C-alpha positions in Angstrom: 15.9 1.3 2.9 12.9 1.4 5.7 10.5 3.0 3.2 11.3 0.0 0.8 10.7 -2.6 3.4 7.7 -1.5 4.3 6.6 -1.1 1.0 7.4 -5.0 0.2 5.6 -5.9 3.3 2.4 -4.3 2.1 2.7 -5.6 -1.0 2.9 -8.9 0.5 -0.4 -8.0 2.2 -2.1 -7.0 -0.7 -1.1 -10.2 -2.5 -2.6 -12.0 0.3 -5.6 -10.1 0.2 -6.1 -10.7 -3.8 -5.7 -14.6 -3.3 -8.4 -14.8 -0.9 -10.9 -11.8 -2.8 -9.5 -12.0 -6.3 -8.9 -8.5 -6.7 -6.7 -6.0 -4.7 -8.5 -3.5 -2.4 -9.9 -0.4 -4.7 -8.2 3.2 -4.0 -11.0 4.2 -1.8 -10.8 1.4 0.4 -6.8 2.0 0.9 -4.3 0.4 2.5 -6.5 0.3 5.6 -8.3 -2.8 3.9 -5.4 -4.8 5.0 -6.2 -4.2 8.5 -9.9 -3.7 8.6 -12.2 -5.5 6.5 -13.8 -3.0 4.0 -17.5 -2.0 4.0 -17.5 -0.1 1.0 -18.2 -2.2 -2.2 -16.7 -4.3 -3.5 -16.9 -5.9 0.0 -14.3 -8.7 0.0 -16.4 -12.2 0.5 -13.4 -14.0 2.2 -11.8 -11.9 4.3 -9.4 -13.1 6.4 -10.4 -12.5 10.4 -6.6 -11.6 11.2 -6.3 -9.3 8.4 -3.4 -9.3 5.8 -0.9 -7.1 7.7 0.3 -8.8 10.6 1.4 -5.1 12.4 -2.5 -4.5 12.4 -2.0 -0.9 11.4 -0.4 0.7 8.4 2.9 2.3 9.2 3.4 5.8 8.4 6.9 6.3 6.1 10.1 6.8 7.7 9.4 10.7 7.5 6.1 10.3 9.3 4.0 10.8 6.2 1.0 8.2 4.9 1.9 6.1 2.3 -0.1 6.7 -1.1 -2.2 3.7 -2.5 -3.0 4.2 -6.0 -5.1 1.8 -8.0 -4.2 1.5 -10.8 -0.8 2.3 -10.4 0.6 5.6 -12.4 1.9 3.4 -15.3 -1.5 1.3 -15.5 -0.1 -1.4 -13.2 -3.0 -3.1 -10.9 -1.6 -0.7 -7.8 1.3 1.3 -6.5 2.5 2.5 -3.2 4.2 5.6 -2.9 6.2 7.6 -0.5 7.0 11.2 -1.3 10.6 11.1 0.6 11.8 13.4 3.4 9.9 16.8 1.8 6.8 15.1 1.4 6.4 16.5 -2.3 6.4 14.4 -5.5 9.6 14.0 -7.3 13.0 15.4 -5.7 16.3 13.9 -5.4 18.4 12.1 -2.8 16.3 11.8 0.8 13.7 13.8 -0.8 13.0 11.3 -3.8 10.0 9.7 -3.9 10.0 5.7 -3.6 7.4 3.5 -5.5 6.7 0.0 -5.2 7.0 0.2 -9.1 10.6 0.8 -8.6 11.6 -1.7 -6.1 13.4 -4.7 -7.1 
């Protein structure tokens, strides 16, 4: 549940970033673009000086790993945020299962 909540919060930040800058951060810019203005092109022209994630730091998932940000997402969507679960490996079941923004409702 914690990972799903964090992913939802990150999605809100990504949507706010897009509203201001007409695009989501690139994969290379990563989720850090929600906290620190990217210097890699395309540099956002209307970046909010407060950033887009109120906690000012991208959290680790509940198992202590970084979230994976794909742009585009694995299904061709504009982006995807993934936690690899407790084992940190792709796939898995139960506590080891991946959690993706594509599967959170």
